[in-house]
N, C-alpha and C positions, 0 to 999 in steps of 0.2 A: 732377256736381257744381259749380255756379259757385261760381266764386273775384271778385274783384278784387282790385282793388291800387293802387295811388298811387304813381308818380313822379314828385319832381321834378328836374328837370336843373337846372344853374349850366350857365348865360348862358357861361361857357367853349364854345368850341371850332365848328364849322357844323354836327353832324350826329351821328346818331344814331343807332344796328342794337336791338333789336330781336330775340330767338329768344325760342321758344316747344315747350311740349310737346307741345303738340294745336290744332288749328285754332284762333284767336282771331282779336277783334276790340278797332279799339281806335281810340279820337279822341282827338286830341293839339291839347291847344288850346295858344297863345299870347299876349300879353298883355306888360304895362311890366311891368319888378317895383313892388311895393306897401311891400315891403320890414316884412311883416308875419309871424305864426309861422303854418305852414301846419295845422292838426288836420280831419283825415279819417277817420269812420265811418262804413262801410252808404252810405245814400247823402249825408251833410252832408260839407261840404268847411267850415269855420270855424278862426276861429282856436286856442279854448276849449276843452278837453274839455267848461267845463264848460256851456262856447255848443251842446256836441254834443245832451250831457245834455237839455239846454232846447230843442233842435233834435226829437230823442225827445218827451219833456212835450205842446211841441203840437201834434206830433203826433196821439197819440192824444187830447187835449184839441180837436178840429178844428181849431185853427187857424193851420193851415197847409195852400195846402191840397194 
């Protein structure tokens, strides 16, 4: 079974650890804080749930590559 997750880390501390129950792959990205809300669902990470719905509608209509 394939499952996906999103973790948002705080700005405190200098490191982190990840423990998994089975072999896993991870992607760690960093950048400057933008002080905006984060909403993730499926392959999309956008600001609001409404934008997530719009992204799915755009994919279904062929407006998103």
